[in-house]
N, C-alpha and C positions, 0 to 999 in steps of 0.2 A: 030139750026140756026145761020150762019153765022156770021163774023164780030164780033166786039167789047162788049157785053151785055150792056144794058141800066142797069145802075144806079138804078133807080126809078121808078116807075108805078104813072100811073094819078091818083091819089083817087077823084072819087067824092062821089054825097050820097051813089051813092045805092057799092057804090066799096066791105062793108062786108060783100053783101048779096051776092055778087058772089066770094067766094072765088075759085082761080084756084085749078085745078087738081092736082094730083102729077100721071104725066105718066110715066105707066108703075113701078111707085111706085119706078122710079129714089131717090127723095129726102130718101125714106126710107130707101132704098141700103146704102143709102152713107153715113146713118149716120147710120147703122148695119157696116158701111168701119171702118167709125171713133173711134166706137168704141172696132173692134178687132183690128185696131190699134194701141190702147190706152193700152189693154192687152196683145195679139200675144207673140209681141215684148219681155214685162217684164215678158213673162210666161215661154217665148221658150231661155232668158236669163238662167233661177231662175232653169228650168231644164236640165240647161248644170255641174251642178254644180259635178255632177262624172269627169265629165273627167276635172277641175282645183284638185277634190281632187286627183286622181289617176293618172295626167299626172305632177303636179303641183309642190304640197306638198311630194317632192319623201325623204329630209335630215329626219335626226334624229328624228329634233326636230320641223316637223311640225304635230305630235296626235295630236294637240291643233289645229291645225289650223283647220285639216280633218273632228277631232268631233265638233267645231263650227262654220265651213266657212259659211252654207248657212244661221243659224242666225243670223250672222254678215254683212253679207250683204243683209239681210230682212230689218235688224233693218235699218241699213245705210239707204238703199233705200229706206223709207216709212217714214223715220227721212223725209230727203233729201226732198221728195215731199211734207211733214205736212209744212214746211218750207218756200215752195218754192212758195206752194198756198194762206201759211198768207201774207208772203210777196206780190204774186200778188193780192190779196184783198182791200190791204192795200194804194198800194202804187201806182198812175195813175194805178186807176180802170176804176173811173167815168160814171161803166156801159159797157166794152163792151172790149172781151174778141173777138174780130176778129182777131186785129193781132198779135193773142200772134202767132195766131196756125204751121205759117210757120217758123217763126224760133223757135218755137221747133220741130218739127219734121227735121230738117236743121241738128240742134246738136245732136237730136241723131240718124241719117245716118251716120254723124261723128262717137262717140263716137260707132257704133257697128262698123263699117269701122275698126276704132281699136282693141276693142274687136277683132274681126280673126285675127289682127296682132300680136295681143298676144302669138295666139292659137303657134308658131313658138318660142315662145320667151322660152328659158330652163331654168328654173326657180328649175332645182336641186339643187343646194348649198343658194340659197338662197328665200328661202320660204315664211320670216317677211314680205324681199320686196315685191314680188309678191304678196301675203298677199295685203299691207298697195296700190298697185299700180291700184288692184284688183279693192275695195273699192274707194278707189278714185274714181272710173271711171264708178261704181257700183250705185254713189254718185251720180254722174252728170246726168245719167239717169233715176237715179228712180226720180229729181229734174224736168226735161223738159219732163216725163210721169207724173208725176204726175198735171206741168202747162199745157201740153198740150189736159188733160181730161178734168181737169175743162174749159179746155178754151170752149173744145167741147162741155160742158155738158150748157153754160153759150149759146151759141150758139142755143140748139134745147129746150131751158125752152122755149125760145118762139112759139113753135112751138102744136099744140095737143099734148093726153097722149101720145098717138102709138106713135108717132115723140121721145117720153122722152125714153120709154121705149125701142125703134130700140135700141139706144144708149149703152143700160144698155142688150139687147142680143146680140149685138155687144160684149161687153165685154165677156160675158158668154158662147158665139163660141171660142173667144179666146182659156177663159180656156181649154176649149175642145178639141179646135185641138191640140192645146200641148199637155195637159195630151193623148190622141189617140197618138200624133206626136212622144213622150219619148215612150208608150207600145210599138209601133213597131216597131221603131228603134229598140231596148232592142233584141228584136230576131232575129233583119234583120241581125245587126252588132254587134261584140265586140270590136268597137273601137272607145273608148269618143271622142279621137281627130274628127273623120271623122263623129262622129252623132254632136257634140258642133259645128261646122262648118257651117253643113245644118242646125242645126238652128240657127245661126246666120245668116244669108244667108238669110237665108227663112226673117227675123226680117226685113231683108234689103229690100227685096222688097213688102213685109208688109206697109213699111213705104215710102217708091216711091209713091207703089196704092193709100195713104192716101193725099200728098202731090200731086198729080193728081186730082187726086175725089174734093181735097177742094177746086181747081182751077173751077171743074164747076158748084159749087152752084148757081153762079150770073148767070146762063144760065134759072135757072130755073124759071119760074113766081111764081111757089110758095114758092119758097126763097125767092124771091126781093119784096111778096104780103107782108108777116111776117116780116120783117126786116124794110121795108116802116110803116109798121101801127105800128110800139114798134116806128119807128124817128115819127111819127105822134103826138101821145101819149107824149112822150119824151119829145115833143117840146111844147105841150098846156099846160106840167105843172111844166117843167122853165121858160116858156113864154122869150125865147130865155138868160136865166142867162146859166154859165156854172153850170153842176149839182155836185152836193154832195149830196151823197152815203148816203141815214138815214138807218145805222149800226143799230140799234138800234130798228128803226118801223120792219126791216127788222130782225131783232133777234125776238122780240118780237112778232110777228106773226107764224115762224115756228119753235118756243124753242119744241117744242113736237116732230116735227122733228127730228128735230136736238140728242134730248136725244134718239128718237128709233134708229135713224142709227148707231150709235155712241155705247147704249148699241146691236146694232144686230153685230154689226163687230167687236167689243170685244168678245163674248162668238163666231162669229161664227171660227176667224181666231186664239183663246185660242186652239181649238181640231183641226180645220186643216187646213192647212195639218201634224203639228209635232206630235201629241197627236194619230191619227185616224191612222198615220203609222207607228205608233208599235204594231200594234196591234197583235195576234200574234193568227191563225187558229184552232179548236181545230177540225179539220180533213183537213190534209197530205191532200188530193185526192178535197175538196171541190171547184164543178164547175171544173173547164178547169184543168188537172194535168198539162198544160204546161203552165198556167199560173198563174203568181204567187196572192197570196190572197188579198195583198194590192192596186194591177196595177186594178184586179177583182173588187174588192167588197167596197175598197173604192174612189184610186182614179176615176177611171170610172163610177160609178154609183156619183158619188159626181158633176164630170161636166154632165152627162147625166139628172138629176133631178134639177139640177138650174136649165139649163137652159125650161126645161121642165116649173118651176117654174115664169121664170121674162115672159114665155109664158102665163102662165094660169092667171094673173096679169092682160095685157089684154083684157083676156076676162072677170077679175069677178073682181070687181074693189071693194070687201070692201072687210076688215070694212075701216069703212071713218075718220078722221082726231083725230076726241075726244076719240079714239079707239085704236088705232094703238097703244099705248102707252102700254098698256092693253096687249096685244096678244105678243106683242116683248118680256114685258120684264118675262111671262112666260117660250114665247119659249125658253128661255135665262135660263131662273132658268131650265127650265124640263130637258134639254140638255145637260147642265155642272151637274146636278148631276146625269142621265145617267148615261155618258160617267162613269166614275166615279166606276166604277162595271162590265164594259166590259174586257176583256184578256189582257189590257193594265200590261203593268213590274209585272207578276201573280207571278215572286220569289225573288220581290226588295218591293212589302209590306211586313209591320207587321202587322195589326189587321182589315186594311180593304177590305175585301172578293172583292172574282171573282165570281160575283151573273149571270151574260151573257155566258154559253161558251156557246149557243148553237150561230152559223153561219150564216143562214136561220132570228133570227133574231138580231142579228149584222147587217145582210144585211139592216134589213126593215128599221132601227134606221138608217143606212147612209141613205136609199133613204127620207126620214123625215125627218134629217138634210138639207141636203139638197136643196130638196124641197123649203121645209118653209125659207131655208134661199133665193133663187131666187125670191120668189114670196111677200116679206117684199117688198124686196133691190126695186124692180120694183115697189112695190106700196106706199114705203116710197117716193121714185123718182120723182116719175108722183104728188103725192099728194103736194110735195114742193113746187114746180112750178105754181104752182094754186091757193097758198094758197096767192100769194099779189100780188097787185095790175103789169098789165102785165108790163111796163116797170121798173121792180122793181125782173124778172121772171130769168133773169142771176146771181144778185147779191145773190139773196138767192138761185139757183144752185152752186154758190162757193162756197159760206157757208158751203153749204150739206157736201161735198167734203173737204171741212177739215175737219167736222168730221167724213168723213168714214176713213180717211188716222190718224185722231185722233185713234179713234177704232184699225183700224189696228196694231199703234205701241206698243196700250196697251193689242192686246190681243196675241202678239209675246211673250212678257216678260209676259204678264198672262200667257202664256203654259209654262215658269220654272217652274213658280206658281204652277199650275196646279202639272205640274208632280212631283214638291216635295211636294206636299199635297197628293196623291194617295200612294207614300211609304211614307213617315212618320206616317199617317194612320192606 
């Protein structure tokens, strides 16, 4: 199509019987790209942590920074995303998230460019200063990643379920690509600085693609159709008055999904990656002798089966809302209890025995853990946006993202408690 895209389409009595086709799955793929853009830069940044630890914290007083750097950064980023999403939800929201995407992407590109420039900074004698500057940068990145993710979730909430799941699939692709890139570069190059620069530049390129893709949305008749129908629905509801978001009504309709997603992410982040990445293999040559146990059994397996869980949720959309909390609760209790008895901290335990010594059983547990995470993650996000009136879909999506970030934040803290309990009991 040439020229400037039309902002609206003509609505007649039979318009809703003639939904435009998604030609060549362009809109679907675009939402996958935006999901990728939300999580791939985030994961590439955190998979560069070896560079910061090895190349930056070189002073004698930097042991504490080496030991807790990743946890410090993760807590700071998730807290920033949580606060930004909360502020964005209650201040100047009015049910619209489109205008926040472009500023979020622009700020993220600038911050990743600065992060690349930090690669040439010599922090040999100033580990503490560099830690503060790096965490400040990561706080800004986390804040705008949260704003970007919640905004794109609000936009896709007006579309059918499979488009909502497309964003989730994109985020899972981001996790998988970051994991595979880290494993591949580990065996390709021993230079942590080069790996970090590759990762950070890749994050910038990904965000530039997302920036360009966003401006292509208005050229799609399918995109214009759904957003025009929502505007008409909202106009009939408000009768020309300024729309005031009924937060209480929205929360009353989706409270089951909110509690479920919080518990779901809390149980997952408590265990992955911090706890599962410390599991020791019972057989030194398990699987491939040249591939590290954690890379093959934990990281790659999680990335693959998390994505498979998302794809399976697009085909089998059960259980329904009234049962979803029960299954999420059962899964959370099962994984948190079972993984207490894996080969984690075997020499630091007091009375708690290691009952799972077989690496094949542990690998099966990781597959189940990842698959169920991906499946229930997709199910909850698809159920939430369809549990409210169409013009409130964006609000429900942003509220759900708020509970996701809260679950992640509590899960990071929970991993410290989990490790403490494993060695104390």
